[in-house]
Residue, then its C-alpha position, 0 to 999 in steps of 0.5 A: m375239626k380244629v380244637l385248641f386246648l387253652h390254659p388262659p393267662w392268670p394275671g397278677e403276682g405269681f404263677g397260676l396253677r389251674s389244671q391237675n391241681r386239687w387246690p388251685r392257687k398261685r405260687g411265686d415260682k413257676t413249678n406248675r404240675y403236668p396236666i395229665l387229665l387234660c392231656t389224656c382228654a386232648t390225646y383222645v380227641r386227636d385220636q378220633g381224627h381231630e386236629v389238636s393244638y395247645i397253648d399254656s399262656v401262664i407257662q409261655n408268658y402270654d398276656l391276653n393280647k398275645t394269646i389272642l394273636k396266637i389263636k388267630e394263627l391257629k384258627p380253631d373251630i373249638i376252644f376248650i378251657e379248663s377253669a377253676t374257682p379262683t380263676f372263674s371271674y377272670d376266665k369269663l372276661v377271657i371268654d367274652k374276648l374270645k367270643s368277640e374276636f371269634p364269634v363262630t368259634k365254640v367255647i367249651v369249658a370244663g373243671y370242678h367249678v362249672t361242674t358244681f355250678p353249671v347253670q349259674s356259670m352259663e348265666s353269668s358268661k358267654i360259654d357255649i358248652i360246659i363239660k360236667g365231671e370227667m372230660d374224656q368221652t363227653t368232650v369227644n361226644v360233643i366235638e363229634a356232634l359239632s362236626k356233624d352240626a348235630a343236636l346236643d340234646d342227647i349228650k349226657g354230662i353237658c350244659f349248653r344253650k338252645n334257642g336262647k335257653i340253658v339246657n342242663n343235661p343229666d350227668a354222664e356215666l363214668i368210663k368203666n375201663l380206664d385201660s381203654l384210654p390212650f396214653a397221654d401224648r407228652d408232645l401234644i402238651p410238652h412234658s418239658w414245660y412242667t416240673e416239681g420242686y422234688v424232681t432230680d432227674k429229667p425228663f419227668t412227667f405225671i402218670m395216673g393209675s386210677r381215678g377216684c378214692p374210696q375215702r370221703c374226706a370232707y375237704c377233698l374235691w376231685p373224688t366227689v366232683y369228677f369221679k362221683n366217689r367211685l374208684r376205678l383202677r387201671s390194670i397193673k400191666n397197662i400202667v407199667d406198659e405206659i412206663e415202658w412207653l414213656i422211657k422208650k419214646y421220651g427217655m423218661k427218667e422220673i415220674f409222679f403217680d398222681d392218683d388220689t391214693l396209690n395205696v388203695t390196698t398194700s397189695r396193689v402197690k406191691e404188685l406194681s412194684n414187683e412188675i416194675i422190678k420183673r421187667g427190669i425197668k429203671i425209673k424214679w417214681s413218687c406218689s401220694m398215699r394214705m397213712d393208714n394203709v402202709d407196711e414195711e414190705m410194701l415200702r421195701l418193694a416200692k423202694k426197690s422198684g425206684c420209689k424216692l418220695i411219698c406224699y402223705g395227707a397228715e392234715s392235722s396233729s389233732q384227733e378231733t380235727l381228723d375226725r371232724i374232717n372225716k379223715n378216717l385216720k389216727v394220730e398214732q398212724i401218722i407217727k408210725t407211717v413216718k417212721l416206717t417211711k424213713k426206715a425204708k429210706i424213702l423221702a416223706h412229704l407231709n401235708f397239713m391244713i390249719g385254720f379250721p373254724w374250731e381251732t385255737r392258736e394252741d392247736i395251730e402251734d401244736c400242729i406246727n410243732f408236731a410236724i417239726k417233731l416228726d421231722p419228715d423230709s418236707v412239709q406243706f402247710s395250707l389254710c383250710y379252704p372249702h372248695p366249691g363242690s366239696p362236702m366241706y364247702f356245702d357244710a360251710v354254706k349251711n352253717k354260715l361259716f364264710y366271711e360275708d364277702v366270700l361267696g360269689n367272690w371267687e378269686k378269694f378261693g385261691v388257697m394262698t390268698e386269705p382266710l375264708l372261714k370265720t375262726k376262733v383265732g381271727k383273720e389277722y392271725l392267719l394271714n401270715a400263719v402259713s408262711k410262718a409255719h413253713a419258715k419255722f419248719y424249714l429254717r431250722p439249723s438242724y433241718f439245714f444240716k440234715q439236708v446237707k448230710s443227705i447229699k450223696s450225688f449231684s442229683d441230690l444237690k439239685r433236688i435240695v437247691r430246687g426245693f429250697n428255692a421253691v419253699l423260699f420263694g413259692k411259700i415263705l416269701f410269696r404274698r407274705r403280709k407286711k405289718 
């Protein structure tokens, strides 16, 4: 069958990030993340003998009319869309248009929003089939059934229509052996379309060495919705085989491990680093890690194998907040890990959240000042957003913490839109809090001189210039409210 994987338009100011984004949002600059999970699914479908194509209307600057014209050229039997909460209302309009233009084409939708609300999503739209949770095997099972005009009744992990009624089947089992999945074809979804502000060497792409996370952070979405709070690991051999394949096939020079937590154990990172070193692989890599599971030896080996940057989820300077969001992290561990990372000469990026219901203005200012005192190489401040499907979302619903106009008004869940939760500081204060936090951190003279001093090569200069543009236009100025 002919299957089109479609990333629809996201109209309005900025560039929307749906796929591969744990916090879907818009940015002022076009630095979209590589959709590695979607590409793995698309590659798996193609490897079963189906003809696969891809459109990213955001990256390709297609409005809905141009998207429709391109679809008419491709004439797919199936259109697969990965939706998200802040885009779902608009995505329904897209699907209405698709079903009007292509009435016999099946529209399959996946993503955390429809996984969390499968029946409601079907009731309010013209979606034909919803893929719940992990996409790969379930999508193949559905397409195989459609190709044979077979019934969908026994396929787990889907919600579909039958004789005018909505059928919500039981969840599917997770794939047990991740090594059995194909390496994502970066030509099928072009790696050159996607980048990040920290990237210095191209070609660049994402890679995932695991799915899931052993932690239970209240705000976290993917481990709960997609991976049922289970951790599955690819073998180190399989991961490094893919890195070698990426270098040989695409000339890849830089990668980002988009695992929820690369350092589930320090020994795993050491084994990965040693294997890269043993094979003589020359690659720059970055990743996300927890701050409570770091030691000097792990960082030393990571650096030796090519690690340039680690993204850490610090989240807050308040131990009360860390405890209430079930972060399982101590403030002292945050301080220690930043020091160790600097000592290893690896760039440290810290993520913080502000705007929790119990926080005061002093708490928020303390968090910003804490970040400045730590002086990592970069930071990301975000408002607290309880995404549908996360434990924090259900807690906020139960305790009536959302503003009255939020629930069901899904476009508000765009992270960079506006505060969703009732707080001690109020909505007006928080409207510009994120951009002000970024400005206070990045526009310091000491930070500027530190960045200039760190320039050792042209690639360093490119990283700093690209990062500055991403921060200025993507975070500080984008959607800043005028008083």
